[in-house]
C-alpha beads as a LAMMPS data file, in Angstrom:
LAMMPS data file: protein, C-alpha beads

417 atoms
416 bonds

1 atom types
1 bond types

-500.0 500.0 xlo xhi
-500.0 500.0 ylo yhi
-500.0 500.0 zlo zhi

Masses

1 110.0

Atoms # bond

1 1 1 0.000 0.000 0.000
2 1 1 2.809 2.418 0.919
3 1 1 4.700 1.574 -2.271
4 1 1 1.600 2.198 -4.399
5 1 1 1.071 5.570 -2.728
6 1 1 4.715 6.491 -3.348
7 1 1 4.420 5.615 -7.036
8 1 1 1.255 7.699 -7.329
9 1 1 3.039 10.695 -5.803
10 1 1 5.964 10.305 -8.207
11 1 1 3.649 9.989 -11.201
12 1 1 1.957 13.252 -10.274
13 1 1 5.092 15.133 -9.251
14 1 1 6.810 14.909 -12.623
15 1 1 3.994 16.361 -14.773
16 1 1 3.467 19.132 -12.205
17 1 1 7.176 19.977 -12.303
18 1 1 7.215 20.022 -16.123
19 1 1 4.093 22.212 -16.177
20 1 1 5.588 24.708 -13.720
21 1 1 8.838 24.826 -15.667
22 1 1 7.008 25.535 -18.924
23 1 1 4.999 28.297 -17.224
24 1 1 8.227 29.808 -15.849
25 1 1 9.878 29.847 -19.256
26 1 1 6.879 31.528 -20.930
27 1 1 5.901 34.067 -18.251
28 1 1 4.459 36.745 -20.535
29 1 1 2.534 34.285 -22.673
30 1 1 1.123 32.648 -19.549
31 1 1 0.012 35.985 -18.112
32 1 1 -1.687 37.064 -21.337
33 1 1 -3.326 33.643 -21.544
34 1 1 -4.761 34.052 -18.056
35 1 1 -6.227 37.556 -18.472
36 1 1 -9.703 36.164 -19.106
37 1 1 -9.522 33.972 -16.005
38 1 1 -8.127 36.841 -13.903
39 1 1 -10.888 39.209 -15.011
40 1 1 -13.650 36.663 -14.417
41 1 1 -12.382 35.718 -10.953
42 1 1 -11.872 39.366 -9.995
43 1 1 -15.397 40.216 -11.109
44 1 1 -16.803 37.267 -9.176
45 1 1 -14.936 38.150 -5.971
46 1 1 -15.722 41.889 -6.116
47 1 1 -19.440 41.346 -6.723
48 1 1 -19.690 38.722 -3.961
49 1 1 -17.759 41.006 -1.607
50 1 1 -20.118 43.874 -2.418
51 1 1 -23.228 41.737 -1.904
52 1 1 -21.954 40.159 1.326
53 1 1 -20.729 43.490 2.696
54 1 1 -24.018 45.177 1.872
55 1 1 -25.984 42.286 3.384
56 1 1 -24.099 42.712 6.666
57 1 1 -24.543 46.502 6.490
58 1 1 -28.286 46.266 5.820
59 1 1 -28.735 43.680 8.572
60 1 1 -26.792 45.682 11.163
61 1 1 -27.818 49.236 10.262
62 1 1 -31.048 49.262 8.229
63 1 1 -32.974 46.146 9.267
64 1 1 -31.854 46.337 12.893
65 1 1 -35.060 47.002 14.829
66 1 1 -33.657 45.696 18.083
67 1 1 -33.332 42.193 19.497
68 1 1 -36.282 40.009 18.368
69 1 1 -38.430 43.056 17.592
70 1 1 -41.081 43.353 14.889
71 1 1 -43.487 46.152 14.011
72 1 1 -47.234 46.241 13.478
73 1 1 -47.923 49.126 11.084
74 1 1 -50.534 50.293 8.634
75 1 1 -48.458 49.075 5.686
76 1 1 -46.202 46.070 5.397
77 1 1 -43.331 45.767 2.922
78 1 1 -44.701 46.883 -0.462
79 1 1 -42.484 46.838 -3.558
80 1 1 -44.836 47.913 -6.347
81 1 1 -47.363 50.656 -7.045
82 1 1 -50.335 48.348 -7.605
83 1 1 -50.035 46.726 -4.177
84 1 1 -49.603 50.130 -2.553
85 1 1 -52.821 51.462 -4.117
86 1 1 -54.697 48.363 -2.945
87 1 1 -53.221 48.697 0.554
88 1 1 -54.364 52.320 0.870
89 1 1 -57.928 51.182 0.176
90 1 1 -58.108 48.278 2.636
91 1 1 -55.879 49.381 5.529
92 1 1 -56.269 52.051 8.177
93 1 1 -53.901 53.768 10.595
94 1 1 -52.692 52.122 13.771
95 1 1 -54.214 53.835 16.815
96 1 1 -53.322 54.206 20.466
97 1 1 -56.330 51.992 21.261
98 1 1 -54.838 49.227 19.083
99 1 1 -51.628 49.474 21.101
100 1 1 -53.463 49.293 24.426
101 1 1 -55.401 46.186 23.386
102 1 1 -52.280 44.364 22.166
103 1 1 -50.345 45.440 25.258
104 1 1 -53.045 44.162 27.631
105 1 1 -54.241 41.101 25.687
106 1 1 -51.140 39.435 24.228
107 1 1 -49.524 36.705 26.337
108 1 1 -46.369 35.826 24.401
109 1 1 -44.407 39.098 23.991
110 1 1 -41.647 40.198 26.292
111 1 1 -42.528 43.856 25.704
112 1 1 -44.994 45.936 23.683
113 1 1 -44.380 49.601 22.876
114 1 1 -45.656 52.352 20.608
115 1 1 -43.872 55.024 18.599
116 1 1 -44.829 57.709 16.115
117 1 1 -42.672 60.080 14.074
118 1 1 -42.842 63.383 12.255
119 1 1 -40.383 66.060 11.209
120 1 1 -40.023 69.285 13.148
121 1 1 -37.826 72.280 13.951
122 1 1 -35.570 72.185 17.006
123 1 1 -34.306 75.507 18.351
124 1 1 -31.914 76.518 21.127
125 1 1 -31.156 80.176 21.634
126 1 1 -30.666 81.812 18.238
127 1 1 -29.767 78.536 16.450
128 1 1 -32.197 76.104 14.895
129 1 1 -32.192 72.769 13.081
130 1 1 -34.873 71.904 10.551
131 1 1 -36.234 68.542 9.421
132 1 1 -35.390 66.903 12.724
133 1 1 -36.944 63.527 13.538
134 1 1 -39.495 64.142 16.314
135 1 1 -40.609 60.884 17.931
136 1 1 -43.243 60.076 20.498
137 1 1 -42.449 56.865 22.378
138 1 1 -43.566 54.741 25.292
139 1 1 -41.014 53.909 27.973
140 1 1 -40.804 50.284 26.763
141 1 1 -39.274 51.403 23.461
142 1 1 -36.091 52.183 25.374
143 1 1 -35.691 48.514 26.339
144 1 1 -35.999 47.224 22.774
145 1 1 -34.730 49.992 20.481
146 1 1 -31.138 50.426 19.279
147 1 1 -30.962 53.962 20.722
148 1 1 -29.936 54.236 24.361
149 1 1 -28.899 57.109 26.668
150 1 1 -25.245 58.052 26.934
151 1 1 -26.023 60.441 29.758
152 1 1 -29.218 61.135 31.649
153 1 1 -32.185 58.828 31.165
154 1 1 -34.821 57.597 28.753
155 1 1 -38.526 58.506 28.728
156 1 1 -40.291 56.943 31.734
157 1 1 -43.835 55.753 32.483
158 1 1 -44.223 58.726 34.821
159 1 1 -43.299 61.119 32.003
160 1 1 -45.911 59.502 29.798
161 1 1 -48.604 59.374 32.482
162 1 1 -48.227 63.079 33.330
163 1 1 -47.686 64.104 29.698
164 1 1 -44.460 65.785 30.780
165 1 1 -42.642 68.175 28.455
166 1 1 -39.321 66.316 28.557
167 1 1 -37.065 65.081 25.792
168 1 1 -34.148 62.776 25.022
169 1 1 -31.980 64.321 22.283
170 1 1 -29.746 62.713 19.663
171 1 1 -25.995 63.164 19.379
172 1 1 -26.233 65.572 16.405
173 1 1 -28.402 67.987 18.361
174 1 1 -26.129 67.733 21.390
175 1 1 -23.081 68.450 19.232
176 1 1 -24.713 71.425 17.504
177 1 1 -26.186 73.172 20.540
178 1 1 -24.265 72.018 23.606
179 1 1 -20.608 71.520 22.678
180 1 1 -18.554 72.235 25.796
181 1 1 -21.492 72.317 28.208
182 1 1 -23.886 69.895 29.884
183 1 1 -27.243 69.695 28.059
184 1 1 -29.030 67.961 30.937
185 1 1 -31.489 70.338 32.582
186 1 1 -31.379 72.741 29.646
187 1 1 -34.559 73.681 27.787
188 1 1 -34.938 73.700 24.006
189 1 1 -37.833 74.411 21.667
190 1 1 -39.419 71.691 19.550
191 1 1 -41.790 73.268 17.023
192 1 1 -41.922 76.334 19.254
193 1 1 -42.741 74.513 22.516
194 1 1 -40.157 74.246 25.356
195 1 1 -38.985 70.842 26.569
196 1 1 -36.614 69.916 29.384
197 1 1 -33.660 67.766 28.292
198 1 1 -33.454 64.651 30.491
199 1 1 -31.081 62.544 28.396
200 1 1 -28.605 62.437 25.523
201 1 1 -28.456 59.354 23.277
202 1 1 -25.301 57.517 22.289
203 1 1 -24.071 58.290 18.752
204 1 1 -25.339 55.810 16.162
205 1 1 -23.702 57.121 12.978
206 1 1 -25.044 57.152 9.439
207 1 1 -27.036 54.725 7.338
208 1 1 -26.642 55.031 3.571
209 1 1 -25.144 58.480 4.131
210 1 1 -28.024 59.718 6.316
211 1 1 -27.377 60.622 9.953
212 1 1 -29.336 58.616 12.526
213 1 1 -28.554 61.008 15.392
214 1 1 -30.791 63.960 14.438
215 1 1 -33.807 63.115 16.615
216 1 1 -35.660 64.150 19.758
217 1 1 -37.797 61.765 21.835
218 1 1 -40.774 62.756 23.936
219 1 1 -43.477 60.769 25.776
220 1 1 -46.092 59.388 23.385
221 1 1 -48.965 61.071 25.230
222 1 1 -47.122 64.378 25.191
223 1 1 -46.717 63.940 21.449
224 1 1 -50.469 63.300 21.021
225 1 1 -51.283 66.249 23.309
226 1 1 -49.257 68.594 21.118
227 1 1 -49.829 67.184 17.633
228 1 1 -53.216 65.463 18.007
229 1 1 -54.356 61.989 18.971
230 1 1 -55.075 60.691 15.468
231 1 1 -51.534 60.397 14.184
232 1 1 -50.684 58.611 10.907
233 1 1 -47.650 56.381 10.929
234 1 1 -47.979 54.930 14.417
235 1 1 -46.090 51.653 14.831
236 1 1 -46.532 49.078 17.570
237 1 1 -43.161 47.599 18.525
238 1 1 -43.369 44.045 19.846
239 1 1 -40.407 42.169 21.292
240 1 1 -40.600 38.378 21.437
241 1 1 -38.899 36.404 24.189
242 1 1 -36.310 34.854 21.869
243 1 1 -35.803 34.156 18.153
244 1 1 -37.617 30.840 18.614
245 1 1 -40.723 32.703 19.829
246 1 1 -40.735 35.219 16.972
247 1 1 -43.112 33.410 14.592
248 1 1 -45.607 32.504 17.324
249 1 1 -45.564 36.033 18.715
250 1 1 -46.152 37.487 15.254
251 1 1 -49.053 35.098 14.730
252 1 1 -50.603 36.115 18.053
253 1 1 -50.303 39.795 17.118
254 1 1 -51.843 39.053 13.718
255 1 1 -54.805 37.250 15.300
256 1 1 -55.515 40.201 17.638
257 1 1 -55.186 42.762 14.855
258 1 1 -57.513 40.822 12.553
259 1 1 -60.035 40.672 15.372
260 1 1 -59.762 44.427 15.914
261 1 1 -60.329 44.980 12.182
262 1 1 -63.295 42.540 12.193
263 1 1 -61.770 40.499 9.382
264 1 1 -63.308 37.267 8.139
265 1 1 -61.183 34.145 7.549
266 1 1 -59.524 34.324 4.152
267 1 1 -59.470 38.134 4.010
268 1 1 -56.126 39.817 3.423
269 1 1 -54.613 41.535 6.461
270 1 1 -55.674 45.154 6.788
271 1 1 -52.381 46.023 8.459
272 1 1 -48.714 45.172 8.038
273 1 1 -46.238 43.158 10.079
274 1 1 -42.613 44.091 9.439
275 1 1 -39.604 42.287 10.890
276 1 1 -35.886 42.292 10.203
277 1 1 -36.271 39.049 8.240
278 1 1 -38.958 40.679 6.075
279 1 1 -36.627 43.538 5.170
280 1 1 -33.732 41.159 4.547
281 1 1 -35.899 39.012 2.254
282 1 1 -36.758 42.131 0.253
283 1 1 -33.093 43.064 0.047
284 1 1 -32.095 39.556 -1.053
285 1 1 -34.677 39.703 -3.828
286 1 1 -33.072 42.918 -5.042
287 1 1 -29.535 41.528 -4.909
288 1 1 -30.654 38.403 -6.786
289 1 1 -30.821 40.577 -9.909
290 1 1 -27.233 41.681 -9.366
291 1 1 -26.172 38.082 -8.750
292 1 1 -27.817 36.976 -12.007
293 1 1 -25.992 39.677 -13.941
294 1 1 -22.764 38.604 -12.240
295 1 1 -23.241 34.994 -13.392
296 1 1 -23.663 36.146 -16.991
297 1 1 -20.587 38.405 -16.961
298 1 1 -18.390 35.830 -15.226
299 1 1 -19.549 33.080 -17.603
300 1 1 -18.547 35.158 -20.644
301 1 1 -15.102 35.882 -19.202
302 1 1 -14.605 32.244 -18.249
303 1 1 -15.501 30.970 -21.724
304 1 1 -13.167 33.516 -23.305
305 1 1 -10.400 32.582 -20.881
306 1 1 -10.991 28.865 -21.462
307 1 1 -10.853 29.224 -25.255
308 1 1 -7.593 31.190 -24.983
309 1 1 -6.120 28.490 -22.735
310 1 1 -7.134 25.797 -25.228
311 1 1 -5.572 27.674 -28.165
312 1 1 -2.339 28.289 -26.290
313 1 1 -2.195 24.643 -25.231
314 1 1 -2.685 23.541 -28.848
315 1 1 0.187 25.826 -29.841
316 1 1 2.261 24.351 -27.034
317 1 1 1.542 20.817 -28.277
318 1 1 2.704 21.808 -31.767
319 1 1 5.871 23.414 -30.424
320 1 1 6.716 20.402 -28.271
321 1 1 5.824 17.644 -30.704
322 1 1 9.434 16.436 -30.926
323 1 1 9.730 16.495 -27.114
324 1 1 6.577 14.373 -26.853
325 1 1 7.969 11.906 -29.388
326 1 1 11.227 11.570 -27.426
327 1 1 9.356 11.024 -24.166
328 1 1 7.163 8.343 -25.733
329 1 1 10.174 6.587 -27.274
330 1 1 11.715 6.447 -23.788
331 1 1 8.666 4.696 -22.334
332 1 1 6.207 7.458 -21.493
333 1 1 2.621 6.238 -21.778
334 1 1 -0.362 8.056 -23.254
335 1 1 -1.587 8.569 -19.702
336 1 1 1.690 10.309 -18.763
337 1 1 1.476 12.737 -21.699
338 1 1 -2.220 13.346 -21.047
339 1 1 -1.553 14.108 -17.383
340 1 1 1.317 16.440 -18.256
341 1 1 -0.794 18.725 -20.410
342 1 1 -3.864 18.459 -18.185
343 1 1 -1.802 19.522 -15.185
344 1 1 -0.283 22.360 -17.168
345 1 1 -3.713 23.709 -18.177
346 1 1 -5.191 23.333 -14.676
347 1 1 -2.161 24.855 -12.935
348 1 1 -2.219 27.832 -15.295
349 1 1 -5.899 28.468 -14.721
350 1 1 -5.512 27.956 -10.953
351 1 1 -2.731 30.549 -10.965
352 1 1 -5.079 32.888 -12.822
353 1 1 -7.656 32.261 -10.115
354 1 1 -5.166 33.069 -7.352
355 1 1 -4.032 36.261 -9.109
356 1 1 -7.665 37.255 -9.598
357 1 1 -8.422 36.650 -5.908
358 1 1 -5.412 38.709 -4.792
359 1 1 -6.317 41.555 -7.142
360 1 1 -9.983 41.557 -6.103
361 1 1 -9.079 41.280 -2.413
362 1 1 -6.752 44.268 -2.648
363 1 1 -9.299 46.314 -4.573
364 1 1 -12.085 45.412 -2.126
365 1 1 -9.924 46.450 0.840
366 1 1 -9.108 49.793 -0.784
367 1 1 -12.771 50.452 -1.597
368 1 1 -13.808 49.587 1.964
369 1 1 -11.069 51.732 3.476
370 1 1 -11.393 54.882 1.394
371 1 1 -15.123 54.926 0.586
372 1 1 -18.423 54.293 2.370
373 1 1 -19.141 51.230 0.218
374 1 1 -19.358 48.147 2.491
375 1 1 -17.166 45.275 1.256
376 1 1 -16.618 41.861 2.830
377 1 1 -14.797 38.996 1.101
378 1 1 -15.977 35.640 2.515
379 1 1 -13.717 32.595 2.427
380 1 1 -16.233 30.571 0.436
381 1 1 -15.864 33.077 -2.432
382 1 1 -12.103 32.492 -2.535
383 1 1 -12.527 28.714 -2.592
384 1 1 -15.302 28.953 -5.201
385 1 1 -13.269 31.229 -7.475
386 1 1 -10.142 29.072 -7.432
387 1 1 -12.183 25.888 -7.882
388 1 1 -14.059 27.302 -10.883
389 1 1 -10.890 28.625 -12.517
390 1 1 -9.126 25.269 -12.076
391 1 1 -12.149 23.430 -13.483
392 1 1 -12.162 25.711 -16.533
393 1 1 -8.505 24.870 -17.167
394 1 1 -9.205 21.153 -16.878
395 1 1 -12.218 21.317 -19.203
396 1 1 -10.563 23.362 -21.950
397 1 1 -7.276 21.475 -21.563
398 1 1 -8.801 18.072 -22.358
399 1 1 -8.681 18.402 -26.157
400 1 1 -5.050 19.634 -26.410
401 1 1 -3.956 16.992 -23.874
402 1 1 -5.687 14.163 -25.770
403 1 1 -4.162 15.392 -29.039
404 1 1 -0.695 15.316 -27.473
405 1 1 -1.252 11.853 -25.988
406 1 1 -2.314 10.396 -29.358
407 1 1 0.793 11.541 -31.248
408 1 1 2.746 8.752 -32.942
409 1 1 6.243 8.777 -31.388
410 1 1 8.060 8.070 -34.680
411 1 1 6.204 10.764 -36.612
412 1 1 6.609 13.175 -33.697
413 1 1 10.384 12.708 -33.601
414 1 1 10.644 13.535 -37.303
415 1 1 9.127 17.009 -36.760
416 1 1 11.695 19.780 -36.950
417 1 1 11.338 22.526 -34.316

Bonds

1 1 1 2
2 1 2 3
3 1 3 4
4 1 4 5
5 1 5 6
6 1 6 7
7 1 7 8
8 1 8 9
9 1 9 10
10 1 10 11
11 1 11 12
12 1 12 13
13 1 13 14
14 1 14 15
15 1 15 16
16 1 16 17
17 1 17 18
18 1 18 19
19 1 19 20
20 1 20 21
21 1 21 22
22 1 22 23
23 1 23 24
24 1 24 25
25 1 25 26
26 1 26 27
27 1 27 28
28 1 28 29
29 1 29 30
30 1 30 31
31 1 31 32
32 1 32 33
33 1 33 34
34 1 34 35
35 1 35 36
36 1 36 37
37 1 37 38
38 1 38 39
39 1 39 40
40 1 40 41
41 1 41 42
42 1 42 43
43 1 43 44
44 1 44 45
45 1 45 46
46 1 46 47
47 1 47 48
48 1 48 49
49 1 49 50
50 1 50 51
51 1 51 52
52 1 52 53
53 1 53 54
54 1 54 55
55 1 55 56
56 1 56 57
57 1 57 58
58 1 58 59
59 1 59 60
60 1 60 61
61 1 61 62
62 1 62 63
63 1 63 64
64 1 64 65
65 1 65 66
66 1 66 67
67 1 67 68
68 1 68 69
69 1 69 70
70 1 70 71
71 1 71 72
72 1 72 73
73 1 73 74
74 1 74 75
75 1 75 76
76 1 76 77
77 1 77 78
78 1 78 79
79 1 79 80
80 1 80 81
81 1 81 82
82 1 82 83
83 1 83 84
84 1 84 85
85 1 85 86
86 1 86 87
87 1 87 88
88 1 88 89
89 1 89 90
90 1 90 91
91 1 91 92
92 1 92 93
93 1 93 94
94 1 94 95
95 1 95 96
96 1 96 97
97 1 97 98
98 1 98 99
99 1 99 100
100 1 100 101
101 1 101 102
102 1 102 103
103 1 103 104
104 1 104 105
105 1 105 106
106 1 106 107
107 1 107 108
108 1 108 109
109 1 109 110
110 1 110 111
111 1 111 112
112 1 112 113
113 1 113 114
114 1 114 115
115 1 115 116
116 1 116 117
117 1 117 118
118 1 118 119
119 1 119 120
120 1 120 121
121 1 121 122
122 1 122 123
123 1 123 124
124 1 124 125
125 1 125 126
126 1 126 127
127 1 127 128
128 1 128 129
129 1 129 130
130 1 130 131
131 1 131 132
132 1 132 133
133 1 133 134
134 1 134 135
135 1 135 136
136 1 136 137
137 1 137 138
138 1 138 139
139 1 139 140
140 1 140 141
141 1 141 142
142 1 142 143
143 1 143 144
144 1 144 145
145 1 145 146
146 1 146 147
147 1 147 148
148 1 148 149
149 1 149 150
150 1 150 151
151 1 151 152
152 1 152 153
153 1 153 154
154 1 154 155
155 1 155 156
156 1 156 157
157 1 157 158
158 1 158 159
159 1 159 160
160 1 160 161
161 1 161 162
162 1 162 163
163 1 163 164
164 1 164 165
165 1 165 166
166 1 166 167
167 1 167 168
168 1 168 169
169 1 169 170
170 1 170 171
171 1 171 172
172 1 172 173
173 1 173 174
174 1 174 175
175 1 175 176
176 1 176 177
177 1 177 178
178 1 178 179
179 1 179 180
180 1 180 181
181 1 181 182
182 1 182 183
183 1 183 184
184 1 184 185
185 1 185 186
186 1 186 187
187 1 187 188
188 1 188 189
189 1 189 190
190 1 190 191
191 1 191 192
192 1 192 193
193 1 193 194
194 1 194 195
195 1 195 196
196 1 196 197
197 1 197 198
198 1 198 199
199 1 199 200
200 1 200 201
201 1 201 202
202 1 202 203
203 1 203 204
204 1 204 205
205 1 205 206
206 1 206 207
207 1 207 208
208 1 208 209
209 1 209 210
210 1 210 211
211 1 211 212
212 1 212 213
213 1 213 214
214 1 214 215
215 1 215 216
216 1 216 217
217 1 217 218
218 1 218 219
219 1 219 220
220 1 220 221
221 1 221 222
222 1 222 223
223 1 223 224
224 1 224 225
225 1 225 226
226 1 226 227
227 1 227 228
228 1 228 229
229 1 229 230
230 1 230 231
231 1 231 232
232 1 232 233
233 1 233 234
234 1 234 235
235 1 235 236
236 1 236 237
237 1 237 238
238 1 238 239
239 1 239 240
240 1 240 241
241 1 241 242
242 1 242 243
243 1 243 244
244 1 244 245
245 1 245 246
246 1 246 247
247 1 247 248
248 1 248 249
249 1 249 250
250 1 250 251
251 1 251 252
252 1 252 253
253 1 253 254
254 1 254 255
255 1 255 256
256 1 256 257
257 1 257 258
258 1 258 259
259 1 259 260
260 1 260 261
261 1 261 262
262 1 262 263
263 1 263 264
264 1 264 265
265 1 265 266
266 1 266 267
267 1 267 268
268 1 268 269
269 1 269 270
270 1 270 271
271 1 271 272
272 1 272 273
273 1 273 274
274 1 274 275
275 1 275 276
276 1 276 277
277 1 277 278
278 1 278 279
279 1 279 280
280 1 280 281
281 1 281 282
282 1 282 283
283 1 283 284
284 1 284 285
285 1 285 286
286 1 286 287
287 1 287 288
288 1 288 289
289 1 289 290
290 1 290 291
291 1 291 292
292 1 292 293
293 1 293 294
294 1 294 295
295 1 295 296
296 1 296 297
297 1 297 298
298 1 298 299
299 1 299 300
300 1 300 301
301 1 301 302
302 1 302 303
303 1 303 304
304 1 304 305
305 1 305 306
306 1 306 307
307 1 307 308
308 1 308 309
309 1 309 310
310 1 310 311
311 1 311 312
312 1 312 313
313 1 313 314
314 1 314 315
315 1 315 316
316 1 316 317
317 1 317 318
318 1 318 319
319 1 319 320
320 1 320 321
321 1 321 322
322 1 322 323
323 1 323 324
324 1 324 325
325 1 325 326
326 1 326 327
327 1 327 328
328 1 328 329
329 1 329 330
330 1 330 331
331 1 331 332
332 1 332 333
333 1 333 334
334 1 334 335
335 1 335 336
336 1 336 337
337 1 337 338
338 1 338 339
339 1 339 340
340 1 340 341
341 1 341 342
342 1 342 343
343 1 343 344
344 1 344 345
345 1 345 346
346 1 346 347
347 1 347 348
348 1 348 349
349 1 349 350
350 1 350 351
351 1 351 352
352 1 352 353
353 1 353 354
354 1 354 355
355 1 355 356
356 1 356 357
357 1 357 358
358 1 358 359
359 1 359 360
360 1 360 361
361 1 361 362
362 1 362 363
363 1 363 364
364 1 364 365
365 1 365 366
366 1 366 367
367 1 367 368
368 1 368 369
369 1 369 370
370 1 370 371
371 1 371 372
372 1 372 373
373 1 373 374
374 1 374 375
375 1 375 376
376 1 376 377
377 1 377 378
378 1 378 379
379 1 379 380
380 1 380 381
381 1 381 382
382 1 382 383
383 1 383 384
384 1 384 385
385 1 385 386
386 1 386 387
387 1 387 388
388 1 388 389
389 1 389 390
390 1 390 391
391 1 391 392
392 1 392 393
393 1 393 394
394 1 394 395
395 1 395 396
396 1 396 397
397 1 397 398
398 1 398 399
399 1 399 400
400 1 400 401
401 1 401 402
402 1 402 403
403 1 403 404
404 1 404 405
405 1 405 406
406 1 406 407
407 1 407 408
408 1 408 409
409 1 409 410
410 1 410 411
411 1 411 412
412 1 412 413
413 1 413 414
414 1 414 415
415 1 415 416
416 1 416 417
């Protein structure tokens, strides 16, 4: 058994060595031969890195509603105009009464909260900020949302019960108005009405170039007192106990909402349920188009690269006809010649794959470092790229290798090179 393994290693080592030597001698020709493979692998890696990086970005920054949180809203995820028009006809706004019924009736959730948003003007002294995100929230939102106080506190039940004029401000507002001084206890104007600052939120950063720190929070009942009770865009935030409870909790919320809307079995929901998985599914549907385009582009490059490899290998067979004849006259079998050229084609294409991976990896790192484009190169993409490039070399190297193996040794030795 050991002897057989040793012979197998020797039989593979020689054709690999000959292939590497031939590649070393013809460096420029090898590089030009591999341009198609390099371009296809680079394209594959860059597109996968872009998709994977964006997936992580969307999951962490856009679809992050908090741990195990989903929303009950007037509209769900709608991706075409027809569905939106139909939804406007059959749905109605979420109300504070809806929130109270779900909060008091549901058994499965860990927490239930309510929030509503609008834009407003925030002023302090002679300075003002327009188009700020003004949010009314219940105290439970603080335990499930991604925003949390850096100093001070969040909105409390007592604030909500007494409809207190208090606010938690975002980092952008703190930076603009209170650089070098403590904002806690200060009073600022929100749409012309004074509010006492009780907390400052931790910086969140930007999402798709838009700041997420330009907001002010106030108690939900204070919000309704100032802006009116019938507010469009209210969203009930529901936090399940764990990921395993998410589906059951969503189903319980759906049952209660259908009952509140007096819906018959079989009727479409007159409300929307939005979770992180819902948003990610929508995003994956969008990136599927990009992935399909990537497959087409990469396939074209691979075919071009494979045809070039085959032509170069045929030229190599012609140039080395006498060498093949000498090897056969000295006892080399058809299998040995076949393996020599097959290894040469596969090693060349594998090298093209490696060069393509290195080029794409470097480019992805530079893009990620010097731009806001999220890039992440997964290991499976590297393995996939090198495997595909090697397979292309093997496939397009079969014909030249078989042609070399079938050469008659006597006729081959008569060829003048």
